[in-house]
N, C-alpha and C positions, 0 to 999 in steps of 0.2 A: 608225644602229650599233644595232643590233637583236640580238637574241640567240634569232629566232624562237620566242616565246613569250609568250602571251595572259598580262598579269601577272595576280594573283590578286588584287590592291586596287586599289581607283579612283584612279588619279591623273591631274594634269595634259596630258592629250598632245593635242597637236597635231599632227596627223599630216598636216595639208597644209601642209609646210614651203614649200613652194611654190606658188601659185594659179596655174592656167592660165587665162588671159583669153582663151579663145575661146568661140566660140557655135556650137551646132548638134551637137556632142558628147554629150548628154544624151538617155538611152534609146536608141529608134530613129530613125531616119532613112534615107529614101530619095529619091536623088536624082544627079543625073550623068548617068544613061543608065539605060536600060531594064537593061541587065546589070551595072550597077555601084553596089554599094548601101555604104552608112557604117554600121559596126555601131558602138555602144560601151556597154560592160558593166564594170560595178565588181564584185569578190568581194573574199574577206578570203581572205588572204595573209600568210606571214613577219610575222604580227602587226602587220597594218597592211593598208589599203585598197587594193585594186590596178585603176587604171584600164586600161581596153585598148580604145584606136579605131583602128578602121582603113576605108578607105576603096577600094571594087574589087570583081571580080569573086567573088561567095562570100565573102565577108566576115566573114558568120557563123561560118561553119564556119572560117575562117582564125584569128580571134580566141579560139574553144573550141579550135584548138589550141595559139594562144602560152600559153592559161592552165595549158593539161596542161603545158608545158615550163615554168612557173613552179613549178608544183606538184610538177614532177621534181627540180628546183634545190634547193628547196626540203627535201625529203626525203632529199636529198643529204647538202646543207652543214648542219642544224640538230643542232647541239650536244644537244639535247634528245629527238629521236626516236633507240631504241633501232637502228632499222633504218639509220640514216644512217652514214657514212663517218666522219665527223666525230666523231661519238658512238662510236665504235670505235676510234680511235685516242686518244680521253681515257680510257675504260676499260682501255684496255691501254697505259697508260700504262708505259716503260720495257720496250717490247717493240716489235719491229719488226710493223706493221701494213699487209697490203694493202690497198690503197683504189681507186678509179677513176682513171684516168689524168687525169681531168677536176678531181678533187680535188686532185693534185698538180699541176696547172696553175694554179690558182686561190691555192693555197698558195704558189706559187713569183711569184707576181705580189705577194703580201702580202710577201713576203720581201723583194723586190726594192726595194718603195715603205717599208719598213723600214729599209733599208740607206741609201736615198736622205735619209730624214727623221731619222738618226741614232736610231731608234726612237720617235721620235714617234707611230708609227702599229707597234703591237706584236700580230701573232697569237695569241700565248701568254697573251695581257691576260686570258684564262676566270677565272682563279682572283680577280682583283679584280672583276672585275663581277659574279661569285657572291656573294661578299662584302658589296659595296654594296646585291645582293640585286636589281639591275637585272636584269629574266630570268625572274626568279622573283615577284617581288613582294613579297620578304620585308625590306623598305628597313628600313637601320641605317648608322649609322656606326659603320665598324669601331673597333677599339682600336688605338694606335701598335703595341703590339706583335703583332695581327693582320696589319695592313698591311707589315710588317717580312717576318714571314714569307711572303705572298704574294710580296711583292716579290723575294724568291730562287727565284721560280718564274715570273720573266717573262724571259722572252732570247728572244727570236726565232732568235739566232745556234746554239743548240743543239737547232732543229731539222736533224733530218736525212733526207734525200728520196734514194730509191736507183729512179732512173728505170727500169732495167731490169729490174727485178721488180714496179715501182709498189709499193713498201713505204716507208710514214713512220715516224720513230721521234721521240717525244718523251720527255725526261727525266720518271721517276717524279714524280707529282706535280703535273707542267705540265699545264695545259687549253689547248686551242685552241681560240679562239672568232671564226669567220668572219664573224659577222653586219656587220662593219665592211664588208665586201667582196661579200660573198655577194646582197644585196639588190643591188647595181648591178650585179653579173654574171647574175641572175635576169632583171632588166631586159634587159641586152644580147641575153640568148638567144630572149626572147619577140620582141625587136626584128627580131631575126634571122628567125623563122620567117614574121614577116609580110613580110619581104624576101623571101625565098625563096620565097613564094607571089607576089610578084606586087604589094605591096602597095607604092602609093607617095606616098601620102598616110597619116598614122597617128601615132599616139601611145601610150607604153607610160609610165602615170605609178603608180609603186608608192611610195605615201607620199610624194612629195615627190623620189623619183628619177627621173627624168625622160629620157626620150630621143624625138625627133621624128623623123617620116622625111619627108624632105622639105617643101615649103611646105604650106599649109592648101591645100582644093580650089580655092578660087578664086586660089589663085598667089601669095596675101599669106603674109608670115612668119608663122610660133606666135608668141603673145607671151606669154611667161611673168613673171608677177609676182612678185617675191622680199617674201615678209612683211618685215612691221618688225618687228624682234625683242624692241622696245620695247615698241610700240603694236601688239600682235598682230592685233588685229582691221582694221589697215591696210595697204597695200601700200606698201612701200619707193621700189620702182623695178620696171622693166620692160624683159625683156629678150628683142629679137628674135631668134627661132631659125630654124634649117634647120638637118635632118640632123645635128643637136649632141645632146650629154648636159648636165642639169644637175643638179647636189644641193646642198643645204644643211643643213649639221649645223649644230645651235641649242640653247643652255641652256634655254631656253623648249619646248621639243618634250615633255621627259621631266625629271622630278625628285619629288622629294620635301623637304618640310619639316621638319625637327627642331629644335628648344627655336631656332625663330622663323629658322633658317638653312636657306636653299636648298641642295640639293646635286643636280645636274645630272647627267647619264649620260656624257656626254665626260669619261672618266678618263685622265690622264697616265698612261703604263704606267710613266712616269721615278720619280714621286712617290708613286701609288697615290690621290691626290686628284682631284677633279673640277678639268680644266683650269679657270687663272682667266686673264684680260685680256681675253678676249673673249665676243661674246652669238652672233654669228652668221658661219658661213664659208658663201659658196655658190661652188661649183665649176661651170666652162663647161671640159667636154673632149670630146673624140674618142668615147670610151665613157662610160656609167655605172659601169662599172668602176673606171675612172681617177678618175672624179670623187667615188664615193663614197671610196677610199680618201685621196684629198689633200683633200677636205673637212674627212675627221676628222684628218687629220696638222697640217693648218695649223692647224688650232683647238687644238690641244696646244701647235705649236709659239708663238703669239701672234702680235703683231700685226707686230713687225719682222722675224721669221725667216720668218714668214708671207709677208710682201711679197717678202722674198728669195728665197727659194724660188718662187714662182710667177714673178717675173720670169725665174729663169733655167733655166724650163722651157718649150719648145715647146707650142704646142697648148694649153694651160693657162690659163685665165682665171678670174679672181675677186673676188668682193666680199666685204670684209672689214669686220664693222661691231664696233668693240671696246665697254668695259661703258660707256665714257662717250657713246657713240650718235656716236664720230668712225666716219666711211663712208670707205675706200679701196676704188678701182675699180683693177686692175691696165691697164696702158698699152694693151692690146690690145683691151679692152671698152670703155673709158670714153667712146668718142666713137659707140657703140650703143646705151649705155642709154637709158632717160629717164626722168621722174620723172611720174608723175599729177598 
């Protein structure tokens, strides 16, 4: 759940929520055939490190195109960049604002998940994110009065969209924050660039938002290690993957401490406070966009409602860890994961 802005103060950020357990994808390696190369490169976008790996003809040029796509998406969806559509929506709250059809598409995806989760995910959470200092680095615990006022400006139902004119309206004082979906969407778009250009084996990893393309070059499945949220230097379990997405939301990834109390960045839009009960949610889905959205929503819902949601959804699997260290694995995933 990122707001695409580099923090001003040092915080404990564990960017790699997921560790990709694969060999041979660091730096540049060339094999398979004279015309097929493997390229892996890491850059900093969307307030995190992004690694793109691809095997195929002209892989270096294709990876460059994929990074350009991520940059384009960031510039379109960041609420802090004055040229972005999301920034324009927020500074013109109370007015209809013309935006890209792509932005409308992503907002609609967010609204759909908001409805499915009864507001556990809400794209209008921006005022709360700002109040707590996540996204700006000005960390503090808001007063009850401040939270009450901010909660009055959180309601995804009040977003209006006119698809004929490509316009969006939010009430005055509302702030849209698409950080909970745009990173996954950017990963999907970059993955699309790789596939369109003929890449059959590859991976895009944006700080733990991961999509794999095909199997690895040797035909084996990608092995994605899920970080232990309590012993964060350890791997909790490994999920074999092929042509799918995986995203983790964890309370250990970004937080601050005040008066010996730790406050993490996953805010419950219904209470205004950091969500309680869970420490990590990993979601496997067909797309990073879906995995990003559902990992946040499930974290907010908690163990019981989160489990119920996962089991009700097709093609969505999850690993949920509560604050007591209890691990729950969804029925469609439990037979494929393994512990190291």
